[in-house]
N, C-alpha and C positions, 0 to 999 in steps of 0.2 A: 300636457295640453288637454283642456276640457272642450268638449264639442256638444253643441245643442242642435238637434235636428228634429224633423217630424216626418209626415208621410208624403208620398209623391203627389203631384198635382195639388200643390199647396193652396188651401182655402184660407178665409179670414181667421177661422178658429186656430188653425195650426200656426199661422203667422203671429197672431196675437199671443198665443201660448208660448212661442219661442222667445218673443220679446219680454213677456212677463217673467218667465222663469229665469231669464238672464239676471234679474235682480236678486234671485236666490243663489246664483252661481256667477258672480260679477266678472270673473276672469275668463269665462267661457266664450267660445266663438260660435256665432250663429251661422248655420249653413243650411240652405234649403236643399233637399235631395234631388230635385229635378224641376220640372216646369211648374209654373203657377197658373191658377185659374185667371181668366181674362180680367175680371174686375180687380182681383188682387194685384195682378201685374200693373194695372193702371194706377192703383193706389200707391204701390211701391215706386213707380216712376215719378210720382209727384211728391211723396213724403218720405221716400226711402232714405234720403240723406240724413234724416234725424237719427237713424240707427245704423250700426255697422253690420250689414248683412252680406254674407258671402254667398254668391249665386252659382258658383262653380265648384261642385264637390271634388273635382279632380285637383283643385288647388290645396286641398286639405292633406297634410302629411300624415297618412294613416299610421305609420309606424311610430309617430310621436303622441298619438292620442292615448291618454291614460284613463279618461272618464267620458262616457257618452250619456247625455240626458235626452231622452226621447219623449216628446209631448204629442198628445192627440193621436197616438198610434201605439199599438202593442204587438202587432204582427210583424214577423221578420220580412214578409214579402212586400211590406209597404214602405220600407225605408231606403230603398234604392241600393246604391253601392255600399252604404254604410253597414249593410248586413255582414260584411266582412269583419267588422269589429265585434260582432256578437259571438260569444263563446271564448273570446281571447282571455286568457288568465290575467293578462296585464291591463285589461280594460274593465273598469267598474261601470256598471250600467244602472241608471235610474229611469223609471218610467212614470209619467203622469198622463192618465187617460180616462175617458168617460165611456169607451166602448166596452162591451162585455168580453170576457175571456174567449180565446180561440185555441184551436189545437196547435197553432203555430206561434204561441206567445214567445216574446223575447225574454230569455232568462235574465233576471235583474236582482241586484242586492236590495233595491228599494222599488216597490210598486205602489203608487198612489192611485187608487181606482175609486171613482164615485159615479154612480149611475144617474147622471144628471144631463142637462141639455147641452152644455159646452165645456170643453176642457179648460177654456179661459176662466170660467167661473171657479173651478177648483184652485187654480193658481192665484187668481185675484183675491180669494178669501185668505190665502196664506200671506199675501202681501199686506192685506189690511191688518192681520193679527201681528205682523212684524213692523208695522208703521213705516213701510217703505214708501218713499216719495213717488208719486205718479203725476206726470205732466198732463196737461189738457189733451195733447196730441195722442198720448198713450191711452188716456181714458176714452177718447173717440174711437181708437182702433179696437180696444177691448169691448166697447159697446157694439161696434159693427160685428165683431166676432160672435158675441152671444146672440144678437138679433138674427144673424144669418144662419147659425147652426141650429136655432130653435124654430126656424120658419116664422119669424116675427112673433115668437112666443106661442105658436099654435100647435107645434108638434106634441105628440103624447109624451115624449121624453122630457119636455120642459117641466122644471120644478120651481117651487117658490124661491129657492136659492138663486136660480137664474134671474128671476124677476127682481129679486132684492138687489142682486149685483148690478143689474142694469140701472135701477133707480139710484143706487149709490154712485155709479159712474156719471149719471146725469148731474148729480150734485157736485161732482169733481170737475165740472166744466166740459164734459164731453159734448161735442157738437152734434146734437141729435138730428139736425137738418141734413147732415151729410149721409145719414143712413139710407134714405130712399134713393139717393143718387149713386151710391156705391154698392148696394146690395141688390141682387136680382129679385124681381117680384116673387113673393113666396108662392109655393105650389098649393093649390086648393086641396082641401082635405080629401076629396074623392080621388083626385089624381095621386095624392100621396099614398092612399090606401091601395090603389091599383099597382103603383110602383113597388110597394112593399110585397104585395102578392106575387108580382112577376119575379121579384128577386128571390122569394122563398121557393117558387115553383120552377125556377130556371134549371135546365139540364144542359150540361156541356158534353160535347162529343167531338171526335175528329173524323172527318171524312176526306179521304185522299189527301191528308195533311192539313186540311183547312179546319180551323177551330169554329165549330158551329154551336151556337147557343139558342135553344128554344125555350119559351116560357109562356105560361097561360095565366089568365086571371078572370074573375067574374065580378060584376058590379051591379047592384040593384038599381043604380041611377045612371043616367047618361053621363059619360066622361068626355070632355073636350081635351084636345091636345094629346091624344094617345101617341101620335107620331113623335112627340118629344120624349115619351117614355122609352121608346125603342132606341133612341139615340143615347139616353142615359144608361140603359142596360148595356148597349154595345160598348160605350166608353168605359163602363165599370168592369166588364168582363174582357175587354180588349179582344174581341172576336172578329173573325173574318166574315162570318155570316150570322146575322141575328134575326130571328123570326119570333114574333109574338102573336098570340091569339087572345083577344079580350071580348067576352060576351057581356053585352049590356042589354038586358031584356031578351028579345027574340033574335037580335042581330049579333053576329060574331065578327068583330073587326080583325082582319088578318093583315099584318104589316111586316115587311121584310127589308133588310138593308144588307148590302154586300160590299166588300172591298173590291176594287177594280179587278176585272178578269177572273173572278172566282165563280160567281153564280149569276146567270141571266135572270134577274128578278122579274122582268117584264113577262118572260115566258111562263114563269111560275104563277104569277098573278092572273095572267090571261086564262089559264086553265080553271080558275075559280071565279071567272066573270069580272075580274078587276083589271087594273091597268098600272102603268108605271114606266120606268126606263131600266137600263141595264143594271143599275145599282140600287134602285129603290122602287117600291111599289106597294099597293094596298088593294084589298078587296073586302066587300061586305057580304057576308053569307048568312042566310036565314036558317034558323033552327038547326044549328050545327054545334055539337059539343066541342069546345076548344081543345080539350085533350085528344079527342079522337081525330080532330083535324090535324093537329101537330104530328100525331103518330102516322097518319096517312102521308103527310108531306115528308117526314123523315125517311120513309121507305123509298121515296122518289129521288131524294137528294143525291145518292151515289151516282146516278146516271146523269145528273145535271151539273155537278160541281167539277170544275176543271182540276186535274191532279196537280199538286204542288210537290216540289222537291221536299222529301221527308227526312226527318232526323234519322229514321231507321236506315236510310240508304247511305248515310255518311258517317254514322257513329262507329267508334272502334269497339269491337267485341271479339271474344269474351273479355271481360274487364280485368285488368291487372290491378288488384287491390291489396291492401294490407290490413292486418288485424289491429284493433286498438291496443292489444296486449303485446304487439311487437315492440322491440326496442328501437330507439332512435338509430342506433348503428345498423340494424337490419333494414330499416326503411331507407336509410341513406344509401346503403349498398344496392338495394333494389332499384332505386331511382337512377343511380349512376349506371347500373348494368343495362337498363333498358332506355335510358335517355329521356325520362319523363321529368316534367317540371312540377307535377303534382299527382297525388294518388288518392283515390277515395279510401276512406277507412270504413270497413264493412264487417259486420258480425251477423251470421245467419241470414245473409241476403239483404239486411237492412243497412242503409247508408247512415253512418253516425256522424260523419264529417269529412273534411278534406285535409290532407297533409301536404304542404307545399315545400318545394325545395328551399325556398327562402327561409322558412321557419326551421327546417332541418339544419341549414347552414349555421344559423344562429345557435341552435341547441348544441350542435357539434363543436362550435367555436368555444362555447362556455363549458364544455366537458360533460354534457348530459347524455353521452352515448348509451348509457345503461338505463336511462329513463324510458318510460313507455310512451308510445305514440299518442295515446289518449290524453296525456298531460299537455300536449302541445298542438293537437289538431284544431282546426277551425270547425266549430259546430254550426248548426243552423243552415246547412247547405240547401239551396233551392234546386230541385230537379225539374226535368222536362219529360212529358209523356213520350213514349216511343212513337206514337202515331202523329205527333205534332210536326208542323212544317219547319223548314229551315228558316223561314222568315220569323217564326215565333222564337226560335232559338236565338236568332240575331237580336230580336227585341230584348230578350232576357239578358243576353251577354252585354248589350249596350247599356241597359238600365242598371245592372248590378256590377258591371265591370269585372265579370268572371272571365277566367282563362279556360275553365273546363266546366262542363255541365254534366252531371250524372243523368243518364237516360233511364227512365223508370217504366216498368210494365206491371200494372196492378200492385204498385208500391215497392216492387223489388228491382234492384239494380240489374240492368241488362246491357248497358253500354256506357261509353263516355264520348262526349262531343268536345273536341278541343277547338280553340280559337283558330288554329291553323286549318283544321278541317272545314270550319265554317267559311273562312275567307276563300278557300279553294272552291267551295261549293258555290259561293256567290259570284266568283269571278267567271266570266264567260270565256271559255277556252277558244282559241283561235280556230276559225273555220274558213278556209279559202273559198272565194266565190266559185260557184258552179259545181260544188261537191254535192250533187243531188242524190248520189247513191247512198249517202249516209243519212239515216233517219234519226234525228236528234231526239233523245229521251230526256236527258238532263245535261248539266254542264260537264259531267264526267262519264256519261253513258251514251252509246250510240248503237243503233241496230245495224249489224253487218252480216246478217245471215246470207244475203246474196253473194257477198264477197267470199264467204266460206265455201260456197258451192263451186266457186272458180278455183279454189286452192286445193280442195279435197276431191277424191274420186267418189262416185256414188256409193261405193262400198264403205269407204271411210266415213262418209256422212251418216250412213245407216248405223255404223258402229258407234259414232259419237252420240246419236240419239238414244241408243241402248244404254250408253254410259249415263246420260242424263236421267233416263227413266229409272235406272237402278238406284241412282242417288236419291231421287224423289221417294222411291219405295222405302229406303232406309232412313228417311227424314234427314238427308244430307244435301249438300249442294256441290255440284261438279263444275269445273272450269278448265278450259284449255289455257295453259300458261307457257311461257318460254318463247323459243324461236318461232314456233308455229304461228303465234299471234303476229309477229313481225311479217312472216311470209304472207299471211292473209292480207295485211294492209299494203304490202308491196306488190300484191298481185302475183306472187310466185307459188309454184306448186309446193305443197308441204307433205313430207313423208313422216318425220318423227312427230309423235304425239305425246306430250307430257300433260298429265291430268293432276290438278290440285283439288283436294276434297276438303270442304268445310265440314268437319266431323272426324272420322277415324278411317284413314286409308286402309289400314290393316283389316278392319271389319268389312270395309267395302270390297276389298279383294277377296277375302275369304267367303263372301256371300255371292261371288260371281260364279254361278253354277251352270253356265252354258256347256253343252256337251263338247268334249274334245279340247277344252281349254285347260291350261296348266297355270297355276298361280303360285307365287312365292312372296314371302313377306320379309322385311328387314327391320327388326324392332328398333335398332338404335336411332334411326332417322325417321321412324314412323312412315315407311314407304313400302311399296309392293310392286309386283310386275304381273301382268296378265299376258300369257302367250297363247295365241290362237292356233287353230289347226293348220292354217296356211303358213305359220311361222311368224306372222306379224306380232309385234309386241307393243304394249302401251305401259309406260311407267306411271304409277299413281303415288302421289305423296300427300300427306296431311298438311293442310295449310298451317304454317307454323311461324314462330318468331325464333330468331337465332341471336345469341349474344356471345361475345368473345371475352374471355377472362383476361386476355392480354393481347397486345398487337401481334398479328400474324398467327394467332392460335386457331385450332380447329373449332368451329362453333358448337355450342351446346344448344339443344333443341327443346322447345316447348310448343304445344298445340296452340293455335291462335286463329284469328279471322283471316279471310283472304286478303283484306287490305293490309294487315300487318305482314302477311306472308309476302306480298308484293313489295312492301316497303323495306324488306331486308335485302332485296336484290341489288345487283351491282349498278346498272344504268337504267335510266327511265324507259328506254326502248325495250327493256326486258321486264319491265314492271307493269305489264298489261295482261289482261285475262279476257276470255270470252266465255260467257255463261252457257252451260249445257242443260241447265235445269228446265223442266218442261214449261214452267210459267214464265221463264225469262230467256228463252232459247235465242242464241245468236246475238246477245247484247255484249258489246265491248265495254269493259270497265277499265277506265284509264284515270286513276286517281292522281298520277304524278306527271301528267303531260307528256307521256311517251309518244303518242301519235303526233303531237305538235313537233317534238324534237326530231322524230323520224322524217317528217316532212321538210324540216329545215336542214336536215343533215348534220345534226348536232348530237354528240355523245356527252351525256351529262350524268354525273353521279347523283344519288338521291340525298346524300348528306355529306358534310365536310369531313367526317372521319372515316369515310368509306374505304379509302386506300390504307388507312392505319389499321382498321379491323381486318382487312384482307388484301394484302399487297399483290396477290395474284391478279387482282383486278387491273393492275397496270398492264400486265401482259395480255390479259383478255381484252382490255380496251384497245390495245394496238391491233389485235386480230380483228375485232369487230369493226373498228374504224376503217381498216384496210379492205375488208370484205365488202362492206356496205358503202364504201367511198364517203365516209363521214369525217368530220373534224371534231376535235375536242372543244367543248364549250369553254369559254375563257376561264371561269372559276375552276372547272374540272382540270384543265391543263395546269393551272397554278398549283392545285392540290396534288396532282400527279408528280410534278417536279419537286414539290416539297417532300413527298414520300421517297423519291429517289435520293434527294440530298440528305434525308434523314436515315439513309441506308436501311430502309425497312425490308427491302427484298432479300437482304442477307439473312433475315430471320426466318425466311420460308424454309420448310423442309424440302429436301432434294426431290422427294416424290411428287410434291405439288408443283414444283418447277417443271419437272419432266412431263407431268400430265398436261400442263398448259402448252409446252413446246410440241408435244405429240399432236395436240389439237391444231396447232399452226401447220404442222407438216401435212396434215390431212386436208388442208384447204386446197381449193383448185389452183389458186395463185398465192402461194406462201411468200413470194418475194416481197410484196408490198408490206406485209406485216414485219418481215425481217428488217427491211429498210427503215420502217417507222420506228422499230425498236432501237435501231442504231442511232437514228436522229434524236431520239429522246434520251439516249444514254442507258437504255435498259440492259443491253448486252454486257456492258462493263460492270453494271450493278450485280448481275447474276454470276458472271465468270470473270474474275479479276484478270486483267490483261488481254481479254478477248475483244476483238472488233470485227464487225461484218464488213469485209473489205470490198473494193471495187471488183477484184478478181472473183470473189465469191458471188458478188451480185450478178456478174455476167454469166457465171456458170449456172446459177439458180434460174436465171431467165431462160437459158437453153434447156435446163431440166424441165421447166414447165412446158416449153414448146414440144420437147421430145415425148413427154408423157401424154400430152394432149393428142399428138399425131398418132402415137402407137395405139392409144385407146380408140381413136376413130377408126383405125384399121382392124384392130383385133382387141376387143375389150378383155377377153379371157387372158391373153398374153400380158396385157398391161396390169391386170390384177395380180400377177405373180411378182410384181416389183415390191420390195419392202420399202415403202416410201419414207418411213421414219428413219431407217438407217441411211437411205440415200440422202435425205434432207440433212441429217447430221454430218455425213461425210462431206457434202458440198459446203455446209456452213463452216466447217473447220479446215477445209482443204488448203487455205492460204495462210494458216496459222503455224506457229512453231510447234514442233513435236511436244514440247512441255505443255503448251496451252491445249493442244489436242487431247493429251492425256488427262489434263485437269478437267476438261469438259466431260469426257467420258466417265471419269471418276465421280464427278458431282451428280451425273445423271444415273449413276449406279448401273452401268451397262454390265450385262452378264458376259461371260467369256465368249459365248457364241455371238452376241451383239457386237462386242469389241472386235472380235475376229472379222465379222462382216464389214464393219467400217474400215478396218485396216486393209482388208482385201480390196475395197473400193479405192483407197488412197494409193495402194501399191500397184494397181492394175494399169494405170495410165501409161507409164513408161514402157513396159514390155509390149503392150498392144500397139503403141505408136511405132516402136521399133519394128515390130512384125509387119505393119502396114508399109513402112518404108522399104522393108526387104522385098515384099512382093511387088512394090511399085516399079522396081527395076526390071521385073520380068515383062516379057512382051505380052503374054496372054496367061496370067495367073488363073489357076483353076479355083472355082468356087469351093470345091471340096477341101482345098488346102486351107482356105480361110475358115471354113466350118470346123475342121479338125483342130485348128488352133483356138478359136474363140469358144468352142464348146466346153473348154476347161474353166470358163468364167460364168458365174451365175448371172441372171438378168440384172440384179441390182448393181454389181460392179460395171457391167457393160453400159448401163444407163448413166452411171457416174462418168465413165470415159467419154460417152457421147456429149455430156454437158461440159466436161473439163477440157477436152481437146480443142485446139484452135484450128485443126485441119479438117477440111471438108471431106477429104478422101477417107479419113478414119471414121467419120460419122456415117459416110455412105456404106462402108463395109459392115459396120455394126448394125445399121438399119436393115441391110439385106440379110444379115445373119439372124436377127431377131424375128423378122417378119416372114422370111422365106426359107432360109437354110434350116433353121432350127425346128421349123414346123413341117418341113417337107417329109413325105413318106411315099413309099412305092405302093403300087396297086396290089401286088402279090403279098400274101401272108404266109406264115409258117404252115398253116393247114393246106394252102394251095400247093406248097412245095412237097408236102407229104403225099398229096394226091398224085403228084407227078412221079412219085416213086422214091423220093429221098427220105432217108431215115432221120428221126428226130435227134438233135444233138447240137453241138456248138457250130457245126457246119451250116446249119440252117440260119443261125444268127449272122454268121459271116456273109452268107449269100444275100440276106436281106439288107445288110449294111452296104454291101457292094452295089445293090440295086439303087439304094438311096443316094449314094455318092455319084453314081452314073447319071441319075436323073438330075442331080444338082449341077453337074457339069454340062448338061444338055446332050449327053451321049445317047440317052433313051428318052422317049416321050410318051409311050403308050404301054398298055398291058402286054400287047403282043411283043413289043420291043423288049420288055422285061423277061418274058419267057424265052425269047430267042437269045437274050443276053445270058441267061442261066445255062441254057444248053451249050452255048458257045464256050462259056467259062469252064464247064465241066469237060467239054471235049478237049480244051487246051490242057486241062489238068490231067486228063487220061493220057494224052500224047506225051506230056512231060514225064509221066510215070513209066512210059515205055511199054 
């Protein structure tokens, strides 16, 4: 398929050139790349039926184009979405143009360039030499084009050839009366000269994301219609703010235009004795050099221009790029590994082109795996400055139909902006009415420093500020990540602090030189730990990306940006961060809608292969959903069930399963997670034949109650319970011995751990039998209970408390744990020695007797203990005779 096109904002010359050149390429399709000028559109509305003109570039099947003919343009940036055809090896390009060469020229096998008034003249001359038929309507259009592009034959670029062509067209029955009604009045020479000077002197900059163009000119004669010139300059440069200063004699005319809500032009002009409104204004200033005036104004603009969302804030960096000398197979593997649809092709910081997944698929299909990327990449990529606004990126993507924009700083590649990033940035995230504590910065950032103060102690806040300051000193950026961010948003107190560093966490940790601190680094995962004199620790990790060579594999790690680091995480509620950097302190960064999901109570994975890459997220999801009282988002639940039906959990290493279950056992209320796992079918997927039964459910509920009660009474005693072993024992307590053994084998229990669990399982029957035996006694002694139960450690006793159905058994166990086992007498061995008794086993027996007597209520005070000792010794003395 052959395609004929021209530049954006189609004028008469480009339209006529396309229709004329079609006679040289009769089977080619004409397609305008975008909008038309008003007069051209009116002309096409009336006469367009005479030619077959495609007005929608999206209708062109780009993969079928084999040749592209470009007329009245030679710059890549002027042909809209058809720039994607430039550089393709399977597309032959011809160019017909009258504009001088640029640094952005379209590479072509044929370039026809003539420095004359109109491109139409160039092609018309070729039609004449080839005796191609030209209808009166076509002659009229060609005449309109030449007349319009030469300013009614007045512009300096007009040549004798343009004049001759116009005369010849008149002889071919062109309707010359139509010219005045279709072409806008030509611009006076003085105005044209000023416009040329403004264009030549124009300077472009970005202030708070806004594209600002300033330009100056001088004219010896008075020029009317200068306000028209600022409009033309603004349209040409497509700027947010356009300011021109034109000196005519002693007066300098200052004119400004602004897009809505960017610059208050009225305020700017008032300062110079002028007037206007929010978006437009002017002022006349006497004896003021226009260049000095613009310099003065430019210095004021940063304080007057409203900040826009910037490309720098949403771009992905550092950039994952490929070399032009990489093989197709290497590029293909890289794209699959990191899930990208396109990658920039870079050499020494210079972007040479873009390699798309679509092109790689085709190259791979046809067996070109060993070929080089440079043979298939798309050249002629348009980039965007790092200081530009998100709206500017939106314009470029919409104009050229790009999926990715290289982000440039001083000509070097510093980031990539994807269409997904742009859509997310443009989309206004949900914000419930009345949330006045959150100060909105952008669609993905909010100021939450006040909430931080509610979650952290003053000491922790001071520590976080020191972390941010140290990161700034090292030219790095520091962020709080992980569960602490959730705690801040939920209004909960936070203890654990995980820090992510954009830079190098190992370097950061090694440079932490506060007195008394101890630092360690862990090279494999680019992490480190800082331990403070009071024992507090903070974990520091390098912002990184992870990829998985196969399902359920341990991830491989590479340094990356915070955004990519957050994007590798399990659920959106865990993919948030809070900046600690001095210039951005307390700003929540939420690229993936975590705060919205947290508010709605939804647990959502970040991408559809999340459970495939790491099936432990199934177990982790059950734990988080239970702890935070959340539900799985519909698509996430579907993906989770798919992972279970695909038997992915069976591919996990036993150590990773154990780590996740240990985390569940440490929860305050592990029952909800255990039941959620049973409902989802997770237990069966982990341990074949195992189910979390109703009996185990009741026992775990009682376990939670017992641990909570004991901790409230004596936290030190509660801390002696081995919760992991207790949790496991209750979990498998209603299972067959073979299943119990299978679970412990898969969790790689040590001999001591296995013995501890079996001790729990075997303790219930003898303890219940003992309690039954003493129940028959009229007044059983407390010491009798103590002497029996002291043979059992705290963990088996807690198991029995949870497993027994009998209240009497639970009562005796509670008394033993909280009273009997912790009870001591007032007298010590030293006291007995002072009373005259020699050191030896007798002292221990005496102290034990005191303890048992106190337990039974036989003695209650220190005096009673001393009397008890004397009486016991007296009895012993009498007994010895």
